[in-house]
Every structure is written in C-alpha cells, then in structure tokens.
N, C-alpha and C positions, 0 to 999 in steps of 0.2 A: 662783707663778712662771709666766711665759708664755714661749712659744717660737714664733718666727715662721715656722719651716719644718717641713714634714711630715717629711722626712728630710734630713740634711745632704747637700749636693751637692758632692762633692770630685772634680774631674775626674780627678786622677791615680789615685785609688782605682778609679774606674770603668774607667780604662784598664788598670790591673793586673788587675782582675777579668776583663775581656774577653780579655786575653792568656792568663790562667790557664784560662778555659773553652776557648779555642781549642786550647791545648796539651793539655788533658785529652781533648778530642775527637780530637786526632791520635793520642794514645797509647792510648786505650781505646775508641774508637768514639764514636757519638753519646752525649750525656749520658744518654739513656734510650731503649732500644728500645721501651719501653712508652708513649711519647708518642702521644697520639691527635690526631685532626684538630682537636679543640677546644683543643689546646695544654696538655693536662694528662696526667699519667701514668695509664694505663689498666690494668685488671686482666687482663693478658695471660699471667701466669705461674701455674703450678699451685701451689695452697696445700697440697694433700695430699701432694705430692711434694717439698715444701720440705725443705731440710736443717735438721735440728734437732740441736744439739750443745751441749756444755758445755765450757768451758775455765776454768782458774784463772789469773788475771793476778797477777803479782808487783807488789805495791804499793811495794816498795823501802823499807818501814818495818817495824819490829818493835814493833807496838803492844802486844802481850801479853807482851813481854819473855821469849820462850821461846828466844831465841838464833837464830831464823831469820826471814827476811823473810815478812811476811804475804801470803797469796794470797787473792784474793776470787773467789767463784764467779760466772761469767758464763754465762747461758743465751742461746743464739742461735737464731733461726729466720730463714732467708734463702732466696731463690728459687734453685732448682737450675739452671735454664736459663742464667742469666748466667754462672754458674761453669763450666758445660760449654762455653760460648762464649768463655771467657777474658775476660769483662767484669766489671768491678768495680761495686759498688753502694754507695750511701750508707746511713747508719745512723740509726735512731731509737732512742734509748737512754733508759731509765728506771732510775735507780739508787735503791734503796729499802731501808729496814730492815724492811719489812712483809710480805715475800713468804711467810714461814712463820708468823709470830706472829699476824698480824691480817688479812691480805688486802687487796686493792685494789678500788676501785670501790664502787658502790652495793650490789653483791651480795657484797662481801668475798671476792673470788676469790683463791685462793692458787695458787702454782706446783704442778704435779703432775709426777710422773716415772713411767716404766715400771719393770719389774722389773730392768732393767739400768742404771737411773739416768739414762736419757735423758729430756730434758724433753718433756712432753706438752702441758700446758695453760700458756699464757702469759696472765696476767690482762689484762683490758681488751681493747679492740678494735684496738689499734695493729697487732698482727701479722696479724689476720684481714683487715684493710682494706689495709694498706700493703705487705705482702709480695707479694701478687699484682701490685702496681704497681711492683715493682722495688726495694723497700727491704728492708734487713735490720732486724729488731727485736732489740735487745740489752737484756736485763734483768739488772741487777747487784745482787747481795746485798751490802750494805755490810759492811765488816769487823765481825766479831762477831755477825753474824746468819746464820741459815740454814746454808748449807754453806761459809761463809767463815771464815778465820782472823781473829785480831785481836780488838779490843774496840771497841764503840760509844763514841764520844766526843762525841756530840751536837753536830754541826756543826763540830767541830774538825779538826785536821790529818788524823786517820785517816779520818773520814767523807769529807772532800773528796778526799783522795788515793785512796780506794777507787774513785772515779769517774774522776778525772783520769788515773790509771794506765791505765784502760781506753781512754780517748781516745788516750793515747799509743800503746798497743798497736795500736789500729785504724789509726794513722798510721805504723806501722813503727818506733816508737821504744821499745817496751816488750817485756817477755817474758811469755809465757803457756805453760801446760802442760796436758796432757790429764788430769791428776789433781791432787788437793789436795797430795800429797807426791810427790816424785820425778817420774816420768813423762817423757814426751818433749816437746820444744819444739813449740809450735804457733804458726804465723804467721797473720796476717789478710790473706792475699793476695787475698781476695775483696772487701775493703773499699777504696773509693776515698779514704777518710780523712774525707770530709764527714760530720760528726756533728751531730745535733740532739738536745738533751736536753729531756725533758718530764717533768712529774710534778706531783702535787698534794701540798700540805702539806709534809712532810719531804722528799719526793722533789723537789718544786720548789725547796725550799731548797737541796738539793745542787746543782741546776742553777745557781742563783744563785752559790753558792760556787765552783763549778768555773769559771764564766764570769769571776769576779773574779780568777782566777789568770792569765787571758790565754792559756790553753793553745791551742797551734796545732792547727787541725783542727776545733775546735768552731765551727760556723757559725751556729747559732741555738739559743736556749733558749726554752722555753714554761713559765714558772713559774706554777702555778695555786695560789692561796691560800697563797703561799710566804712564809717568813720571810726578812728581809733582814739582821737583826741579832738574835742570840739574847738579848742583854740586854733588848731591847724585847719579847721574847716573855714574859719573866718579870717585868719591872719597868717602871714608868713614872716616870722621875726619882725612883727610890727607893721608890715605892709598889709593894708586891708584888701582882702580878696572879694569882699562883698560890701555893698553900700549900707547894709542894715545889719542888725544883730539878732540874737536868739529871741528877743521879745516879739519881733515881727513874725518869726517862724512859728512861735507858740500860738500867736493869734490866728495864724492860718489854719491850724489843725484843731484848736480848742473847739469843743461843741458850743452851740449857741448858749446853753445854760452855763457852761464854764466861763464864757466871756463875761457873764454878769457877776461872777463870784471870784474871779482870779486877778483882780487889779493889783493886789499886793504882790503876787508872784510875778506878774508882768513888770512891776516896778523894780523888783529885785533883779530880774533878768537884764533890764535896761541899765541899771546902775552898776551891776556887777560885770558888765561887758563893755567898758568904755571904748569909744571909737579911736582912742589913742593907740590901741593895739597892745597896751600893757597887760602883762599876765596878772590875774587876780585870783582870789580864792575860788571864784566861780569856775574858772578854767581848771584849777587843780582838782576839783570835785569831778570834772567831766573828762579827765585824762585817764584812760584805761591802760595806757602803755605802762605807766609806773606800777600798776598792780598785776602785771603779767605773771609774776611769781606765784600768784594765787590760782592760776588757771590749771585745772585738772582735766578738763574736757579736751578731747581731740579737736582740731580746728582744720576745716577745709575752706581755704580762702579762694574767692573768685573776684577778679577785678579786670576792668578794661584799662589797658595801658594808655589810652587816650581819653580817660575819664576826666573831664574838666569841671565836673561838679564836685564829686568826692575825689579829690586828686590823689595821685598814686603815692604820695608820701604816706597816706594813711595805712595802706597795706604794707608798705615797706618797713616802717618803724614797728608796726605790730608784729610782723613776721620775724624781724630780728630779735625782738624782745621774747617772743615765744621760743625761738631757737635757743636763746641764751638760757632759758629755763627748762629745756628738754621736753617741750610739749610735742606730742605726736601731731603731725600736720601734713597737709597736702595743698597744692596751689594750682589754679588755672589762671593764665593771663591771656586775654584776647586782644585783638587790635581795635576793639570797639570803644565807644565812650561809655556812658552810664546805662549799660544794657545787661539784662538778665541772661544767663547761659541757656535758659529754655528758648531764648530767641536768637541765639547765635550758633548753638551746636546741640540741637534738641535730640535728634534720633541717632540710631546706629548702636553697635556694640560698645563703642567708646564714647557715646554721646552722653549728654547731661542726665537724662532720665535713668539710663542704665547705670551710670557711674554713681549717681546719688542713691539709687536703689541698693547697690552693693555696699556703699558707705554706711547707710543706715542699718542694713542687715548685719554688718560687722559690729558696729558700735552700740546698737540698740537691741538687736536680736541675739548677738553673741556668736554669729556664724563665723567660722574660720574660712573665709573665702579668699584670703590672700591679698586683699586690697591694701593692707598695711605694708606689704612687702613690694608693692609695685612702684614704678617711678614716681617720685615726689611731685614733679612739675609737668604740666602740659602747657606749651607756649604756642600761640598762633603766630606763625612766621609770615604768612601771606593769607589773604582771605580764604578761609576753610582749609588751610594747610597747617597741620599741627606737628610739633615735635615734642619729645619727652626728655626729661633729665632725671637721672637717678637721685640727685640731690639738687637743691636750689638755694642760693646760687651754686653753679657747678663747682665741683672740686677744682682747685687751682685758680679760682678767682681771687684777685687781690687788688687793693687800692694802688693805683699806678698814677704817677704824677705826669701831667702834660702842662706845657707852659706856652703862653702867648709871646710872640715877638712882632716887632714892627715889620711892615712890608714895603713895597715900592710906592704905595700911595697911602694917604691918610685914611685910617679906619679899615684898611685892607691888609691884614697881617697874616702871620704864619703860626701854625700850631705844631709843637713837637716836644722833644725832651730837653732841648738846650734852653737855658734861661736867657732872658733878654739882658742886654748890657745895662749896667747901672745908669740910671737917668733916663732910660727910654720911656716914652709916654705915648698914650693915645687919648684923644679927647672927643667927647660927644655931648650933645645937648638933648635933654629929655624932650621928646615930642609925644604928648599923651594921645595923639591921634593915630599913632602907628603901633603895630604889634609884631609878634614873632614871625608871622607870615610875610609882612613887609620887609623885615630885616633879612630873612633868609633869601627872599627872592632877589635881593640886591647885595648879596654877600660879597661879590667881586667888584662892586662899584662904591667909590667913596661917597658916603652920605653923612650928613651932620648928626644923625640920630642914633648911631650905633658904632661899636667897634667889633669887627668880625675877624676871626682867626681860623685858618683852615690848614689841614695837612695837605700834602700832595696826594694824588690818587693812590690808593692803597694797593700794594702788591699782593696782599692776601686779605681775606675777610677778617674783620675785627669785631669780636662780640663783647658787648658791655652788658653786665647782668647784676642788678642790685641797685644800691643807692650810692650817689657820689656827693662831692662837695666842691664848691668853687670859692676860693678865698680871694677877695678883691681888695686892693688898696687904692683908694680914690680920694681926690681933693675936690670938694664941692664949691660952687660959686655962691650958693645960697644956704639958708639955715635948715632946709629940708631937702631930702633926696630919697627916691626909691630906686632900687636896682633890680634888674632881671638878668638871669643867665640861662641860656638854652643850648642844648646839644642838638646838632642837625646832621642828618645823613644827606649829603649833597650828591644826588644822582637820581635817575628816573626809576620809578617803581609803580606798582599798582597796589593800592592799600584800601582798606575800608574807609569810606567817607565819613569820618567821625564828626566833621563839622556840619553835616546835613541834619535835618530834623530827626531822622531815625538814628543818628549817631553810629552809623555803620550797618544798619539793617533796613530792609524794605519789607513792609508787611503786605502779605498777599491775601487774596480773597479766599483761597482754598483752606480747608481745615483738616487737621488730623486729630485723632482721638487718643487719649492717654489715660486709660482706666475706664471705669463704669460711670454711667450717667443716670440721672433722674430727670423728671420733667422740669424741676427747678434748678438743677445744677448739672450742666453739661461738661463732659470731659473733653470736648472738642474745641480746639483753639486754632486761630489763624496761623498759617505757616508764614515763615519769613525766608528771606534770602539775603546774601551779602550785598550791600550797596557799596560799590567800588568806585574809585577815581584814579586816573593816571596823573602822577605828580612828578615834579622835577626835584623835589626835596621832601624830607620828612623830619619834622621836629619830634624827638622821641624822649626828651627829658627836660624839665624846667625847674627853676628855683627863683625865689624872690626874697627881698629883704628891704626894710627901712634902714638906711645907713645910720640913722639916729640910734639904732639898737646895737651899735658897734661894740659897746662895752658890756651890755647885758641883753641877751636875746629877749628877755621879758620886760624890758623897761627902756623906753625911748627917751631921747633928750635932744634939745636943739643943737644943731651943728654950728661950728664957727667957720664962716666962709674963708677959704684959703688954707685951712688946716687939713692935714692928711689923716685919713681914718682907714682902718682895716676891719672888714666884716666878712663872715663866712656864710654863704648861701647854701642851703641844703638842696641838692638836686634830687628830684623825686625818683623813686624806684622805677625801673623799667627793665626790659630785656630786648636788646636790639642787636642785629648783625649788620654792620656796615660792609657791603660787599666789596670785593676787589674791584678797583677801577673807580669806586666812589671816593669822596672825600669826607672826612669828619670835620665838623666845624663847631667852634665855641663862639657864641655871640654874647656880648655884654652890652646892656643898654639900660634905659630908664624904665618908664611905664610900659608894661605889656598890655596894650589897650584891650579891653574886654575881659582881662584876667586879673588885673589888680587896679586899684584906684590910684590916680596921680597924687603927688605931694601938693602942698599948698603953694609952692613956688615952682619956677621952671629952671632947674639947676643946669649948669654946665659942669660936667665931671671930667676930671683928668685922671686917667688910670696910670698908676706906677707899675709898669709891666714887669719889672724885676721882682716886685713883691705881689704879683698876681699869679695864681696857678690853680689848676683843677686836679682833684684826686678822683679818678674814675675807676669803677669796678670792672677791670679788664679780665676776661677769661684767659688764663695763661700769663697774666701779669706783664711785667716789663719785657719779658722775652717775646711774648706775642705782639706787643706794641712795636718792638724793634723790628720784628720780622715783617709786620704789615707795612711799616714806613720805610724800611731799609731799601735803598737802591731805586726808590721811586723818583720819577722826574716827569714833569709835565710834557716834556718832549717825547718820552718813551712810553708813558702810560697816560693817555689822554682821558679826561673825564667824559663820561657819556653825556650827550647834549640833553638839556631839560626837555621834557615833553609834557603835553597836557596842561592842566591848570593846577593851582595849588588849593589844598583844602582851606576853607575859611575857618577862622577862629570863631566858634559859636559864641553868641552873646551869653554872658554869665547867667547862670540859673540862680535866681534870687532865693529860692527855697529848694530843698531836695525834691526832685521830681517824684510824682506818685508812681510813674511807670516802673 
C-alpha cells in the first residue's frame, strides 16, 4: 500500500489546533517556560526537588468481582516549580504489567519505594530526562499487577481501561485517591491534559489499545515492538505460534494477591482462546486494528524487522490501518529483534533520545519544530547505517506478482514472472525438526522437506517495502497440515545477530547519562553496541497458516487427504534491499521449527505451481522487478559465494520479554 502524503493536511484541524494553543497560552501562560532559544524544551527544572507521589485511579470496572471498582496504582514524578507557579505540564505515561514482576529496559529495572511507600526509582530514562524539561512522568501498574486491584486480562477491557482511566483523570474526567482503599480524593490540577503514551512490548500494546478507544487528551503514542491484535500474537491463520495461551501469560504477571482472586478471569482466558486457533469473541475484543478509525493521537512506530517475539505483522497491519484513516505517523525499523531503540540507536542528533524529545515537544508542548514535516521513515540498512524515506512504504511501491516454476531438480525451482505450466508440481514432506535457516542453507540442494524457488542473480538492486502475500494451492496426504513461506536474500552480508541472546545488541560495562539523577534513581545506563554476524543469506519476511483454515481465516476444519486446497499466507511487513548479484528466494515448506508448532500429523504436500504465486511489495513495481531480473544469467552474473555462518532461529519466547 502506498500513500502519497507525509501527513494529511486538513486546514480546519490546523485552525482548531492553533486556536487551542492560543487559548491554552492565555489560560496557563507559555506552552513551556523551559523552551530554549533553539526551540526545544530545556532542563531548567530541578529533578532532585521534583514531586514524587502515588495515587490510585478508579477504573470504574470490577474485574476481580469483589464488589467494588478496581483502583490502579499510578506513580508520578513531576517538576515542582511549575506547580508553585500555577502552571500545568504535559504527561509522558508508560502503563505496564512489568514494574514488579520483571522490570523494564535492558537492565530490568523495577520501581522502588521508600519506607513510607513513596516512589523512589522510576525505570528507564523518561523521568530523568523529561522532568527537568517540564514534563510529568506517570507510570501505571496495570490492573492485577504490583499495587493495583483487579486482574490481568491480557489486552482486554481491564488492561486497556487501566490506562484509559488514568488519561481521563489527567483530563479532569476521572477519580483518584491517595490510598488503595478509602482515602481522600486527589485531582490532577497540575496536568494540562496533554498525554503521550510510550512503551515497549506489552506496554506499547496498551498504548495502541488506548489510542484505539479515541480517548480525549491522548495526543500521541510511541508503541515500540507492540502488538496490534492479540490473535496474531498467538496464531497465524490457525497455525499456533506459541504452545500456550493468554491465561499463562496473565499468571506470569499477576501479583501474588491477584493470583488468589482471579481464577474466574483465568478460566475465561483459557476457554476464550482455544488452541484450535479459531477466532473467538476474546480475540475480537483484543483486536485494535479494527478500531484504527478511532485514533486521533499521532503515532510513532518502532519495530525490529527481525522481531520473532512480537512479529512484524503487528506493525504492518497497524501502520496500514492508520494510513487508511489519515493518522499522523512516523516509523523506525531496525535490523534487531525485540529491542528498544534506546539500546540500538541511543545518542547523536538523529538518535532516539533527541528524536523522541522533539516528537514530544511538538505533540505535547506544541512547539513548531518541524518534526512533522521531516521524512516519515528511518530504516536500518546495515548495522548502524540508516536511510530515510519521505513516505513509507515509498511512493511507487506496488504489489507485484512473482511465480514459482519447476527447475532441473526436485524442490529446486525458479522464481520469476512467467507462470508455471498447467500440471506442474513440487512435493515436500513436513519435517518439524527443521526451520527456515535449514531450508535457506540448502536452497540449491534437493531435500524432501521444502520447495525452494530462486531468481537468477539480480542485475540491479530490488527493494521490497511493506507487507506481501503468498497464495498456495496444495494437496495434503493427511487431515492436518501447516504451511510456512519465507522470503530470502541469497548472498553474503553482515547483519545484526538477531538470533543471539541480545537479539542484535551487546551490552557493555560503560555507562552514559541521560538527564539528572538522584541517590535512588540514576540517569546513567549501560552502553550497547551492534552485535553482528557474517551470513550467506538473510531471511527477511515470513508467513504461516494452517491449511485447514483455507475457507475461513478464523475457523479451521479437517482436511480431506488427496483433495486440493488454496490458502493465502500473510507475509509479515519488512523493508529489505536485495543487492545486485544476490538472488531472491521464496521457500514454501511445512513446520518452521521454533516459530510455529507442528500439526498433529506428518503430511506430504504437493504444490500446484500454476496456482501458486506471491504478491510482493516491490518499490517501482513490475518495471523494477523486470529491470532487476532482465538479462541476468548465472553464467554472466554469478552469485557471491556464501561466507560466515547463518543466524540461528531463536527459541520462541513463551511470554513477551520484560526487556
């Protein structure tokens, strides 16, 4: 999908925004007394004298069925001076289930409190950096976690309302108290209502979900490696991506007290998410993509293109839905796995801290700093080497069809624009011990476990940007079958080692500081560097499906052995350039070991090549594909020999990582 404008230009919205800023200035003074001559908020307020407090916000739901409305714990640090001057400040908010069980960031920081229960350490750098610049930092314990009432419901009504209720309170629409039970009412008279939500993994998922409610006062969200639909976290068209469901995930993060009172919620999670992979009402409630039309906040998406925990389909379908609804947006795509940008591109003028600073200044402080007119996308092309695009996917990107054909040996075929002749087939047998790395390493060798199809070495670079699809027509030998499709760049390269423990980064002993510190809350964090590996090929997009979901993506059914079925696999969003001299490969196989679970049988599948094709997001469309593949021949443009070793496929992460 292509979009022709950086941000939608709607004059009446701009007029309303200008009037709102003028009115705010009249009522509360300048948008920020911290604004510097360079047009950004500066560190003019004292961090060690900042106000640190806790409140409990009424969510207006009774998730644990104890007869009273749940209250969620909210820890706040805000500059003292604006409060003394009667000036209100905007809010940076991170709502998370991880503050006590698991920690946040590369160093797994947890919240800490003094002997009186007052907050001391706020994980991550947001408070250290932004509080001196005139922002409040607000950290919310989701219902059922840490010091909050209620139960975790894994992206459902309770999770989302935990955070939305806080946005309401910050805008004068909700209730909060100074204790978990009873207590006195507390208002947020210090907040100007402008709220930005940020967070990685589950935290960023909550930001997506709250934005999809259209809550007033939420001005921007920054979802990092975030889920957009919980079904797609656990299944891919019926193929199970994890061996467990949301009930186990809830049990992992529920507080000890919540585990004693949340059996009914756990039961609903288990029963509502059957391991059949069928779509249920539980998944509808946890699908934020369908509600993208409600989003009024701007969105700054960050994702690793090799994230095999929250896989890249999540950002791809969310991005497309936001674009369809004219949402202001920006995107960073790294070569990492499930990694925060603070740990892969921290410093410098174009680094994470500086960019996030300008983003929040624009959308929360109202500064006209031009970030909304800058290139929409930053893409990591090689470790620590970034390029930009005015729009993303780039203008001129279009779905372009490529087709597999048989080759000179079984399972070693060709990929191009010509369709295979009627009746042409390839056959493979599912081997649940093997995965995409095994298939790609043997792409030119007949093996019984996969069917591989490659272009000849490219005459020109070929860029694929966005989401694709592979339609497969296959005849199974058994009543169950899972399918995998992967796109591979066949050629040597140096990439981030996303399969290693750090998923593309190495953590160093040295520290750098980002903001002000106190005795209990340091602004200094361990440095990182790119963890690289020399490879002979790179898998850059993947898709999976249960063939039993051929007639309905949300409902599986037994297969009839010997009968032909057609199913479409969604290839996860990516952005990759296949260099000249490399080959592009499409591999179709069964179980992708370590990434999906195998079926209950061991099927042999026969592909009908004439009815199998891929629709790929090619920058430049069919003309670019023709130019890259025209006139190439193995005798004239030889592929570069493989070097180094291949990245391993990491073991699947059974719960979203805390890091």
